[in-house]
N, C-alpha and C positions, 0 to 999 in steps of 0.2 A: 503494498500500499503505500503510495505517495504522500510524504507531508511535506507542510511548509513551515519556514520559521524566517524572521525576519529579526534581524536586528540593527539597532538604532544605537550612534557613538554619536558623545559629547569628548572632548581631551583639550583639555589644559583651558580650560575657561579663563581661570586666572581672573574670578571676582569678577569679570563683566555681567554684570544681571540688566544693562538697560543695553538701547542698540546704540550704536557708536559707527564713526567713521571707519570704514575697514579697504584698502585697497586691494582692484580686481585686477587683473592683468589680463591684456588682449594682445591680439595683432597690432592695434594701434598706439600700445603703451598701457602703462598703467590711468586707471580711474577711481576716483571714490566714490564708493554707495554705502550706504545705510543699511548693517546689517547687523543680525544676533539680538541678544534680549532674551532673559528667561521665560518672558512672558508669551512673546511666540514661539519659543522653541516649544513651550507646554501647549500650543494649539497645533503644531505641529505633530507632537507625538500624539495627543490623543486623536487626531486624523487619521493616524497610521493604526494606530492601537485599534479604533474603530474596523478600518477596514480591513484589517486581516485577523480579527473577531479575537484579541486577545492576545497572539500565538507573534508578539514582540517583545523582545526583550529590549530595555534601556540601561546602556552601560557607561559608564563614566569614569573616565582615563585619569584621573586627577587632574593636579594643579587648580583645583576647584575654588578652595578657599582663601586664596593669596592672590593679590595681583592689584587690589584698588583701594582705593581711599577705604569706601567704607566695608571691604574686608576685611583691611589690614587693621585698622582701628579698632574695630570690633573683636579680631582675633578670630573671625572665622563667622561668628555666632549670629550676624545678621543676617547668612545667608541658607542657614540651619530651615526655617519655615520652608524658601524656595526651591531649594533642592528636594526636599521632601516631598511638597507638591508633586513634583516632576515624576520621583518616585522610581528612578532606576532600581536594577536587579543586584548592582554591584559597583563598587569603585576602586580604587587604588591610590597611591599619595606619593607624594615628592616634597612640594612647597608649603604642604600646611605643616609640614615639620619645624616652619621658620618660627610657630609659634611652642617650640619646642614639646616635646614626648607625652606630658600631662596634659596640654591643651589639645594636642590630639586625641585622647582618651576620651574627652571632655567631648569634643565636638563627634566623636563615635558613637559616644553611649547617647546621643540627643538624635542620631539619623535613623531612620526606621528601616534602613537597607546596611547590610554590613558592608565595611574595609576590608578588603582580602590583603593577605601578602606571604606569600610561602618562604620568604627570604630577608625579612623584619626580625632580629634574634631580640630579648631580654639577655643583658651581660649575666645574669644566673642563671639564664637557662630556661628555655620555652618561647615558641612563639609569642609575638605583642597582638596579630591580630590572626584573625581566622584562615586556613590557608583557601579554603574555598569552600562554593554554596550552589545546593544541588537545588534549580526550578525545574517546575514541570510546563510546557508551552507546545499547545497544540499537539497533544499524544506525547509528547517527546523528554524525555529526563537529560539536564540539560547540565554537563557540570560548568561552574565558573571558580578559575584559579588563577587568583590573582598575584601581578609582582611589583612591588615598589620599586620604585628607583632607588640606583643602588650606591650612587654617589654621596646622598645624604650625608653619609661618615667617612666621607675620602675627601672632599671640595668643597664642601661647607661649612660654616661657622658650629664648634662645639657642643655649641649648648642647642644645635638641631638633634642632634643623639646621642644625648647624655643619657646614660644607661641601656644605650643600645648598640646594634651591629650591624650591618646588613651584607649580605652575600648577593651575588650576580642571580642565583635563581636556577642555575645552569644544572648543577650536582643536585638538585632538589625535585624538578619538575619532573624527571621521568616516574620517578614513584610514585607522587601524587598523581600521575595520568594512570598508572596500575591500579591504583588505589579507587578511584572515583569508576574507572572500567569493571574493577572485580567487584568491588564490595558496594558501589552504590550503582550498579547496573547503569550508566551514563550511557546513553546512544551521541550523542555530540560532547566534545572538548573544546570549552573554548579559553583561552587565556586573555586575559586584563592586564597588561603590561604599560611598565612606566618607564622601561629600561631605554625605548626611541628604537626610530627606523632602520639605522644599520644594525645595531645589535638584534634587535626583532628577526631580520632578517637572517641573522646568524643562528642564535640560538633553533629559530623553524629549522634548518639543515643541518642539525646538529642531534634534536628531540625529536624523536618518530612519534605519534600518532594524538598531535595537535588538528581539531578541526578548524578552527577559525582562530584568529590571533588578531584582537583589538590592540592599537599600538597607541602610544602617549608620549610626550614631552620634544619630540623633534617638530610640531610644529609643521607638519607635512602635510599639505593641500593636497589628497591623493585623488584625480580624478576616476582612476580605477585601481582594484587591490593588485594585490602581487602577490603572486602560488610560490610556496618553496616549500619543497617536501611534502604535499598535500595540504599544506596548513593556507588558507587565505588569510593573507594578510593586508590590512586597512586602517589610516587612518585620517581624521577629518580636520585639517589647519587648528586654529587657536582662537578664543576669545569670544565662542560661543555664534563668531559668526557664517560657522556651517554646521550643518546634521548628517553624519555619514548614513547612509542605508545601505544594508546589503542583504538580499533576499535568496532563501536556501531554499532547495526542493532534495528532499530527504526521501530515501527511497531505503530500505532491507537494510539499515544503520549506515547508511555512507549518505554522503553529499551526492547528488548527479548533474546538478548546476545549478548555479546562481548567476545576481544581476547586484551590481550596483551603481548608487545614486551618487552624487555629494550633492545635499540641498541647501542652497542658498536661504537663509532665514531674514526673508527681507518684506516689503509691505505687503506679499500675496498673503501672510499668516497674520489676522489680527491678532492682538493682545486678547490673551485669556482673563477672561473678565477679574477670577479670584485670587489667580498669580500676581497680575500687573496691580493690585492693591494691596498685594505682601510687600511686590517692588517700590511701590510709593511710601507702603510704612519705614520700607527700609531709608531710602532716598531721602523722605520729608525733613528731615532734622538737618540734612547737609548741603541741600540743594543750593541755596542762596550763597552762601559760602562757596562751594565749589563750582558754581557758576559767575564767579568774578572774573571779568578778565583782566587779566598781567600783563599782556603784550601783545606785539603782534610780528606776525613772521611771512617774509615774502615767500618763502617756497613749506613743499609739503616736509613736514618729520616723519620716517619709518625706520622699522628695526627689521628689515626684513630680507638683508644685505646681510652676509657671512663674513664679509672680512671688512669691511667700514659700510656705516651709517649717520645720513644727517641727523637724526634723533639722538645719539650719542653724541655727535660734533657740538651740539649746543651743548648738552650736560657736560661733558668736557672743559669747554671756554669759558662756563658760569665757573666751575669750581678752581680754574685755575687763576681767573677772575680774581675771586675771593679768598685766593691762598696767596697772589701773587708771585705766580709760578708761569714759567712759559711751556712747561713740560705736564701734561696730566694722566694718568689713566683710570680706566674705569672696568666692571666686569663687562665681557658681552652677553649682555641680557636677549632673551629671546623675545621675550613679554613685553605686552606696552602698543595698544592700539595707534596707528597712524593717524597724524593731525593736520589738516588739510592748509595752504596759504589762510592768511587770515589770522583773527582774531585767537590768540590761546589764552585760555583757561584756566584758573587754579586745577581743576579737575585732571585738565591733562598734564598738567606738570606731575602730578598726585600717580599719573598710569606711567606716566616713564621713569618714576623713580617710587614706589610706593611705599619701600622701605626708610624714606628721608634719612639716611644716615649724615653723620658729621661728617666733614671734609675735616680730612686730612693730610698732612703732609713728611714725607721720609726721604732720607739722601740716599744715592746709588751710584754704584758705579757702574760704567758704562756696561764693563762684564758683566755684573748684577742685568741689565736692564737687556742685554743680549741672553742670557741666560734663563731668565724669567721667561722673554717670547718665544726662544726655542719650546720649555717646557708646555707652553702655552699651545701653540700652534701643534706639539705633539696629541694635547689633549682634546685638541678639534678634530683634526685631522688623521690620527692614527691609524697604521694602515688594518691594525686590529680591530675591530669594531668593537671589542670590549674595553677597550683600552681608552677608548671615543669620551672623556666625562667633563666635558667641557659644554656650554653654550658655544657662542660664535667667536669669533675671534676676538680678544683684549682689545680696548678701541682706546687709540693713540692720540696723542695732540703732540706736537712738537717734534714726534718720530717720524719719520718716514723707513717704513720697512721693505725690502724688495723680497719676496720669500718664493722659493721652489716647493711648492704644497706636497708633490709626489715623493720629494726626498725622505730618507728616514729619520729617524730621532735625531737630533743635534747636526744636521746638516739642512736643513732648509732656509734659515738665515743666508741670503747672497751678498745681500748692502745692506749698511744699517746706518743712517742719519738721524742726526740730534740736534736739533736748533739748527737746522741746515748744515752740518756741517758733517765726515765720516764718524760713527762714534769713536769717541776719546776710552779706550779700557778701563784709565786710572784714573780716567777724570771724577770727579762726583756731581751728581746731577740732584738738584734738590728738585724735586715734584711731587706734585698735589694728586691725588686718587679719593676716592668714595668706597667701600665698604673692604673686608681683606681679601674679597677677590682682585679688587682691583692694582692691588703689588701684596702678595701673602708676607706673610708675617716672618718668612725665613730670608725674606729680603731687605736690607737696608738699614741704617742705624736713623738717630736719633729721628724718630716717631712723633708727631707734635697733630693733638686732636685739636681743633680751631673752634671758636665758639660762632658757630655757622654750619647750618646744615643743610644738604643739598637744595631744599625746595627753597630756602629762602636766596640761597645763591643764585638759582635760578631766577626766582622773581627780580633781585636786582640787577642783574646782566639783562635781564627781558628791559628795565626800563631803564637802561642805559641809550642815550640818541643813536639813531644807525646801528643796531644792532644787529649783527650777524653772526652766523655760522662762517668758521676760517674754510671750509670748503674741499680743505685739499685732503687727497686722499692718501691716509695713513698706510695702507699696507696694501701693496701691489703683489698680486703673484705675476709672477716670469716663469 
């Protein structure tokens, strides 16, 4: 007997509970479109559930409760009623750990669906989350197995993983697949992963028995899935701008065919009345403050380029100005919705850097700058997908790097210029940065924390006459 199942996916929502400007790529170039919003997503999900007579799974790949002012200021709690209203079957996690493990536990206790992870362990022993969940849809028993982001205790601040450690999940997954097949009579195995698309493709190539792998972390806006070792792998962008839909035909315990669509969450979906009321309740106390215009920009800001981007050019210029330096570094974050040319609001600034860290300075030698950039390029472009543990390339101001991305560890930096001249290995350079990911703690000396946070630095910079970003490309692939 042929059975049907529909899987819907949200990944890397990053706290974007309302419609927002999004870049949509076409043959004619990028254009802005207003997409997303949980009230619209709720309508889309409701329509599919009705269409399929309930034979639908909604999965959330994590990076859900962090990334906007409302999400971060409430430590994710403002989003709880909204996500419960959507009623996913399960989720896994990554940036949720920015609030610390205890707060992740508090969030999990208030969700009406489980957080799953086979690879997050308490240091004293045992899993921090449930490893899997069994659900029944369309006459099928489906095992949902979660894999959290494995870099939380490796590249992120220690407070994120206090009392915990994370594995890749590669060694544990075959055992859990065997368990759900043999002891839970699973018809299908669906892996819910936040490792990243390259990592998930490699994982699926090494582990048998995965039917579907819903991927997250790397913000891939996939128009069609990839098939690896029989596993159907898909990912659906970020910020809730798109909903991934995978329709499966199943017969005799196997998937016989599939169809995939990437659904733009646009004005076709009227806001769901109840969810819109919840959105308004969450946003209401903050709307007036967040809507304040704090400056104007002459060109679009985005963070969708791996080597260099206009959004972080602005951030780097602002922190360098605040610190009185010519050189600045920041992390290569992926999250942060694009900002069109024109007025820029306080909400836009919080979207750019929702953690609002202090501006800091540190002294680095030229050798340290080169080593730091080599390590960052390896974490971004390692030939071994499992060793790719960063976001995009570190953002730089006052530094120009020519890199051979295809080269191995330690030999990617071809030419490096600092302040317009070839880097001097022994010279001491004073640099500004935000967060330890901007300049890891093992580098430099004389670290100083300024009495200035990133949002204030951005506001002050935007209020200067003739403000604009430098616009020079700081990392060039050659």
